N, C-alpha and C positions, 0 to 999 in steps of 0.2 A: 343311402341317404346319409348325409353328414349331420351329426348331432352336436349341439353345442352344450357347454357346461354352464350352469347357473349356480353361483355360490352364494349362499345366504350369510347373513351376519352371524357371528358366534353366539350360541345360545347358552354356553356354559362359562362360568368364571375361569375354569382351567384353560380355556382356549382364547382368552382375551388378548394374549400377546402374539398369537399365531397370525402370520401374514398370508392371507389367501389370495391376495391380488394377482400374483404371477401365475396362478394355477391354470386359468383359462388359456392364457397365451402359451404356456408350456404344453398343455394337453393337445393343442392344435399345431404345435411346431413340427416341421418335417424332420425326418431322420438325418442324423449327422454322423460323421466318422467318430469312432471310438478310440480311446487311448490303447496303448499296447497292453492287452489283457495278460499275456504270458508273464510279464514282469510283476504282476500283482500276486501271483501264487507264492506262498512261503515255502521254502525248501524243507518241508516236513512231510513225514508219512501221513497216511490217512485219506479219507474220501475227499474228492474234489468235485464240485458241482458248478457248472456255468449256465446262467440264464441270460439270454439276450433278448431284450424287450419282452420279458415275461415268458419266453419259450426256452425250454430245456435243450441245451446243445449236447447231445450224447457223445459226439466224436471228440469233444474237448473236455470231457468229464471222466471221472472214474468213481462211480457211486459206491462200490464195495457193498456193504450190507444195507445201504439206504435204498428205499423204494421211492421211485418217482411216480406221482399219482396226481389225479385231479385234486383241486383244492378241497381240503377237509372241511372248510368253513366258508360261508358266504362273506362278501366284503363287509367289514365292520361299519355300521352307521356312525357318522360323525356329525357335529353341528353344521358341517358344510354339505348341503344336499346337492346332488348332481342330477340334471335332467336327463342325462344319458345313462344307459345301463352299462355297468362295469363289465368288461370282457371276462370270460371264464379264467379263473386263476390257475396257475400251475405251481407246483412246489414239491417238497419232499416230505415223506412220512417215515419217521424212524421210531422203531420200538426196540429198546435194549432189554435183553433178558436179565434176570437177577444175576448180580455179580459180574456182568459183562463190562468190558473196557475196550474202547477202540484204540488202535495204534495210531497215535497222532490225532490232531484236531480235525473236525469236519470243516473244510473250507468251502465257502459259498461266495461266488462272485455274481452280482446282479448288475448287468450293464444295460443301461437305458440310453439309446442313441437319440431319442426324441419321442414326443407324445407322452403317454402315460402307460405304465406297466405295473401289473399286480403280481405279488408273490405271496403265497400262503403256505406256511410250513407248520408241521406238528411233530413234537417230540414227546414220546412216552418212555420214561426210564423206570424200570422195575427196581425192586429192593437192591440197594448197594451197588447199582450200576454207576459207572463213571464215564464222563465224556466232556470234551471241550468243543466250542463252536466259534468259528471266526467268519464273520460276514462282511463283505466289502461291496459297497454301492458306488458305482462310477457312471459317468456320462452326463450329457446335458439335458436329459429328459427328466420326467417326474416319476419317481418310483414309490410305490405304496407297498410296504412290507408288513406282514402280519405273522406273528409266531405264537403258537399255543404250546405251553410246556406243562407236563404232568410228571412230577417227581414223586416216586413212592418212597417208603421209609429208607433212609440212609443213602439215597441216590445223590449224586453230586454233578452239577453242570456249571461250567465256566463259559460265559458268553462274551465275545468281544465284537463290537460293531464299529466299522469306520465308513463314514459317508464322505466321499470325495466327488462331488457332483459337477464340478466345472460349470457352474452357473445354473444347474438344474435344481429340482426340488426333491426332498425326501421326507416321507412320513413313515415312522417306524412305531408299530404298536406291538407290545408283548404282554401276554398274560401268563402267569406262572402259579401253579398250585404246588406248594412245598410241604410234603408230609413230615412225619416225625423224624428228627435227626438228619433230615435231608438238607442240602445246601444249593442255593441258586445265586450266582453272582453275574452281573451284567455291567460291562464298561463300554461306553460309546465315545467316539471322537468324530466331531462334525467340522468339516472345512469345505469351503468353496460352494456352499449351498446358497442359492438365491433366497430360498425359504426352506426351513426344515423344522421338524418336530420329532422329538424322541419321547415316547410315552411308555410307561410300564405300570402294570397292576399286578402286584405280587401278594399272594395270600399264604400266610404261614398256617397251614391246616393241621399240623401235628406238633406235639410237644417237642421242644428243643430244636425246632427248625431255624434255619438261617437264610436270610434274604438280603441281597445287596444290589443297589442300582446307582450308577454314577458315571462320571466321565468328564469330557471337556468340550465346550462349544467355542469355536474360534471364528469370529466374524470380522469382515472388513467391508469397505465401500458402503453399499446400502443394504447389505445382506441382513436377514432376520433368521434367528434360530432360537428355539425354545425347547425346554425339557420339562416334563411333568411326570413325576413318579409317585406312586402310592404303595406303601407296604402295610398290609393289614395283619396285625397280630391277632389271630383267631383262637390260638391255644396258648397255654402257659409256657414259660421259659423260652420263648422265641427271641431271636436276636436279629436286629436289622441295622444296616448302615446305608446312608445316602450321602455320597460325597461328590459334589459337582464343582467344577471350575469353569469360568468363562473369561475370555479375553476378547475385547471389542475395540475396534479402531475406526477412524473416519466417521461416517454417520450411521454405522451399523447398530444393531440391537441384539443382545443375547439375554434370554430370560430363563429362569429356573424356578420351578415350584416343586417342593418335596413335602410329602405328608406321611406321617406315621400314625396309624390308628390302632389303639389298644382296646380290645373289647373288655367288658366287665369281668369276665372269668379268665382273662389271659394274664394271670398274675406272674410276677417275676420276669416281665418283659424287659428287654434291654434294647433301646433304640437310640440312634445317634444320627444327626444330620449336620453336615458342614457344607455351606454354600458360600463361595467366594468369587468375586468378580474383579477383573483388572481392566482399567480404562487406559489404553495407550494414547488416546486423544480425548479431550473433554467434550468433543462433539458426539461421541459415541454414548450408548446407553446400556446399562446392565440392570435388569430387574431380578430381585430375589424374593422368594416367598417360602420360608420354612414354616411348617405347621405341625403341631402335635395335637392329637385328639385322643385323650386318655380317659377311660372309664374305670380302670382298675386302680387299686390303691397301693399295691406293692410292685413298683416299677422303677426302672432307672433309665430315664429318657432325657436327652439334651439336644439343643440345636443352636447353631450359630450362623450368622450371615454378615458378611462385610463386603464393601465395594470401595476400591481405592485406586491410586496410581502407583507406579513403581516407587520404591523407597528412595528418596533423594540421597539419604546418607549412604545406602548401599551402592548407589550409582557413583557417588563421590569417591568411595573407598576403591572401587574397581578402576575408576579413571586415574586415581592416584598411583595405581600399580601399573600404569602404562597401557591399559586396555582401552580401546576406542569406545566412543559413546554407543555406537550401533552394536558392537560386540557385547558391551556391558548390559545393554537393554535385552539383548537376545539371551544372555546367560540367566538373568533374573527371571525373564518370562518363561524360559524353558523349565527352570526349577519350580515355578508356580504351576505350570501345566503338569509336570511330572508327578506332582502330589497326587493327582487322580489316576494317571496312566500307570503308575508303579503298582497299582493294585491288580494288574493283569498278571496271572500266575506264570504263564509260559514265557520264558526269556526271549525266544525268537519272536513271538507275537508282540511282546512289550516293546522290543527294539523296532519293529516295523511301525508301530503306532508312534513311537517317539520320533522316528525319521519323518513321518508325515507331518507331525507338529513342527519339527525343525524346518521343513521345506516351506510350510506356511509362514513361519516367522521371518524367513529370509526375504520374503516379498512384502510382508506387512510392516516391518520396522523401517 
């Protein structure tokens, strides 16, 4: 029996900018051909995992120490209820022992050729373990990704997510618990999504913990993309950074909401938010919502939000040096986006994300 999806209106303020209209159509769409998957792997050592329409492809993967298992969690409820029952999720479960370090990043490709696919992953990193994670989402379907992260004292995880959906949809939800002196950083790049949402809930549960969430949303035509991140300072001396950049053109919309919450006993917290939007055409829209919720009195927190167009004086300067208008706009826009992507620690991963952004700029400008 074929089941249809019924999507309700958003019940939360954080979801007010998300566009759910295309989801029913995408969930019912037939499978299509996928782009060349082999070209998406970065030439780096480390585990490689390929999921095709939510199914793990063993022959095209090399899991190494990772364990492929049934979903560790049920699908997360959202303000958008579905009348059909989500299929069983698949994903990876990784536990790193104390002081463990993988050779190269964990690379995960989630290819969705049509319909809707779910992917649920779980990482547990013991004391002083170190790892990096690169997730790539491609294809015209709707992908629903859920990641649960548990970092013990001194553990460090660097996460990079790129959504290149070719007209599909992507919803990405990450929860992270960061213990004392541990570090969690997450950088996302969104391009080509008909509708997309990047969401993170990071709790600094130990003294001296570090949490970071940010990235770049690039939208064109009638696309919609939004990001909503919350970093909760639950213990003293925590540090958080939320740095987002958005570029919108045509009639598209990019929206970013970032909140830092400092509990009463979380003294000496250091939180910073930087949200900036760039309009390539005045018919586009960028929404920004920085938010500080502070109950402690010994903190250092700041936020900033700006939306504007390319600097006319900078464009004139470049044009006066013989650079074409299109090239001048591309250079300035690349520098704007690089502000967020440069926070990716691995040079090869950073270069791949920059190449994706440049490819988008070539068609958007």
